[in-house]
Steps between C-alpha positions, in 0.01 A plus 500: 500500500226756524501814276556715806832329570603513132446874500700541814801338335513778240493779752876459555431544872457880462165517671479552873283289735154638577490698824223282644677175426460244776717202578446198714698493823699183557423336839747526784734196468516526122578871515780434745649251255542770234798740485425844648521655155210286384253653742643848455437511126220261414246666726575848373456396138842643403722300269876527460622652175671169411156339453403704196324291240290300744123507445295714735364298792129572562349474851549142611134442583417577136747254346341180373670158509610512134636852532680409823663204329617714206628777726680250723681352202618846394612583855688172536684572176611835638577355846757262351693795355507699825754477779366368827495760778441800274192722516390381157525134604303566819230687308448221244509226762250672726273575204504131410395414856204738499404405145469131595337529841185356342683165485553516876136581570386217274730251676400629845130453419559125499576520872217726612347218705805490727499669838779743411402856396495553124732800536771278649458243224533772233814633669659155497393446139656833404833379636464199271428734209819697569702178508346397167589837344861469617530147355311547173688487170342585165734257324307208648209574270243469781229755574561675831161410660569132426842529660394712799186321616674188643743724690220714643287201602805323642585800716144510636497126570834529676352776714213277609731206558730702726244706692160330499588197711460550874783254563788470254506153343724360223398578144456128436220487757342818368477347153381170646217682676379639166523156335304340785230766480461453124500120523258510793248711306522273195459179703216648704306568179567151367432310824230731641684494833826614653796292375708293737873531554557186296296636208688831504833318513405284202375800302821701552738203492646572842518314832241515778749674727551778244123554477474527878797737507339720234170508692683601816684774311166642383423591859789748491345711222269697730505550874234601750555700815434324830317814607276503191137544596245245371215574264202692631285186517771304683447483874854378571783730596828576324704225335740489795207411727395207282824316441749333729456364850668527836768235537517417869809292439696821448463583865720205600783563252676744732490253788626213283795702377580614855482142632747356248820632669360418848428140402844468341658587840315218682674177600455216248267300727270800557485566125412137435221510758356812338515334159334181618228689683410778256614360165439126536201564732610227741365483855724545801479126573607416143785749524610340829508156336694643206763661725497239779380735772178533698198696388538725807861579405390588147233733641756684718751535215231622259366755751850631571574534129175686428563741789849568364369569152217720628746701707727539197210633288411748772857633506499532120173696501 
């Protein structure tokens, strides 16, 4: 511990905080997670009388890593002796949060390449820091930064897993996407080309179908608007104008569905003639031979049936 902190231990907590003392403000979600008493006291620099004997806390931006570790250990020792929900407990807990915010900023810096604002990442990491403080026990014999960092990073990763995907996919596919990306980069360097599905499956020890499923899941990570405008040097229109086509078969679906009940009401012989003519593509002469009637009779029956169906469609419309 630095000499400054050793001296502060002997002051018996009789000195008062400097009037120009500044403290770091905890971001929104993390501040909401603290009891109201924590924000009421920690930001004013006032300490409850029950905390006499604690070393004086210098401005947080002036505390080095070693000093922060030593101060945190002292505060955790006192926190274990305090009753949860009291002003003293809230003060020590909130001071521990602000004293260790550097851990959150260090962990958040690993994700600066992501599309999310750094402020949001720090807020989420601060929630992880608070959880680590609430779970930490000195009796474990582990330094607090060692204990807290996995919790902070895990909270940030959980944030990206739950919010960064455009379409929610199972966690198994999210992890498979990362494994495929890593294996693809490694194989591309070795083979000097893009790996095949079979090569990826062999590298990861999974089936071809799982590789294809993971590749399909990767498409859900980001989404593009159909109204997104192209690049300046692109002469084509918006994405909606460049994909899809007009399916003319859709125009006949309404008529087909309307014809089904009309055809079901026809006599059996008329239905058979329709089937032979328009499904089996038989000529009227072949239909006459099949039914044992003349071609002229088939023509009259077919014309009468078509008129009946056409009239039924007109009534429906």
